[in-house]
N, C-alpha and C positions, 0 to 999 in steps of 0.2 A: 114595517114600511119605513123607508128612509126619508128623512125630512131635510133635504138639501135645498138651500135657497141660492139662486143666482141673482146677482145684482148687475145692472147695466146703467151706463150713463147714456141717455138718449136726448138728442136735441129737441127742444120744445116744438120746433116746426113740424116734426113728424109724429108727435104724440096724438093719440085720439083726443078729441076736444073734451071728453068727460074727465080725463086726467087733469087737464089744465084747469078745468072748473072746480074740481075737488081741491086742488092746491089753492085756488083763489078763495074758496070758502074757508079753508083752514087759515089762510092769511088774514081774512076779515075777522075771524074770531080771535086771532092773536092780537090784532090791533085794537079790538074793542072787547074787553073781557065780559061786558054785559050782553053782548050779542048772542042770541040763541042759535042753535044749529038750524032751526027752521028759517030764521032771518038770513043766515049766511048762505044756505043753499038756494033760497029764493033770489038773493042778490047775485049769486053766481050762475043761476039758471040751470040748476040740476035738481034731481029728486033726492029726498033724504035717503032712500035705499041705495042710490048710486054713491052717495057720500059715504055711507057706512060700509059699503062693499069695498071701496078703494082707499079710505082715509088712512089706514095703517100701512099701505103699500106704495103710495106715491108721495114724493116730497121733492122740494127744490134741493139742488146740490148744497146750497148754502145752509140748509136746515139740517143736513145730515149730522147726526151726533155719533155715528158709528165709528169714525176713525179720526185719527189725528194726522196721519201721514198721507200726503198727496204728491203725486208725480205729474209733472207737466212737461210736455215735449213742445219745442218750438224751433222754427227755422229762422235763423238770424242772418242778415246780410253780413258779409265779411268786411266789417268796418271796425277800426280801432276804437275801443272803449264801449262798444255796444253791449257786450256781455256784462261789463261792469255796471252799466246803466240798469240793465235788467235786474241784476243782483241787488242794487241799491233800492229799487222800487219794492222788491220782495222784502228787504230788511225794513223799509219804512212802514210796511203793513204789519210788522211785529212778528213775523214767522221766522222760525229757525231753519236755515238751509242745512240739509243733511248730506246730500251728494250733488255733484255736478259732473255730468259726462258730456263731452263735446267731441264731435267728429272733426276731422280735417276739412276745411271749407272746399267744396267742389263747385265749380261754376259760380263762385261768389256767394255760396250759401253754406252755412254750418248748421248742423242739427245739434241742438242742446237739450238734454234731459236733466231736469232739476227735481229732486225730491226734497220736500219741506215738511217740518212738523208744524201743523197749524194750530195746535191746542184743541181744547174740547169744543169751544163754540167760536166759530170764525166765519166771516162773510167771504166765502170764496169768490163770489161774483164780483165784488169790488176789486179784489186783487187781479182777477183775470181781465177785467175791463181796463185797469191801469196798465197792465202789461201790453194789451192790444194797442194802446194809444202811443206806445213808444215807436218812433220812426226807426225803421229797420227791422222790426219784428214782422216777418212775412206771414207766419202761421203760428198758431198757438192752440194747444189742445190738452185738456186734462185727460191723462191716460189711465190713472189709477187713484183710488182712495181706499185706504185700509182703515 
């Protein structure tokens, strides 16, 4: 029997509620080392069996320790200095930029794909939120993580 695993990045808004609650219980236990599984699942509103069924299979993207390389695709307004601003924000988060690919702007929008080396433990969420706040970033999406 072949043991292939497929991994997906799924928006929290479409996840079944049980997965979100399992992640919440895991977070509660990380924040308070004295918290028991029973306390965490009670606070999250799930059963222990649901927690144990899914705990090793769901996690926040920022918790993932699987890989260091992340690829982000974004649509940027065709404005002088905007790509430089994006790259500076990435650099301020302490990640190493590996590749940058940019299309020729069409209708005032350029598609940019950036691959970065995030290191072994990195808060992706903080980086993504910082990038989304930049004026001129029209769309942003994590398309891969190795």
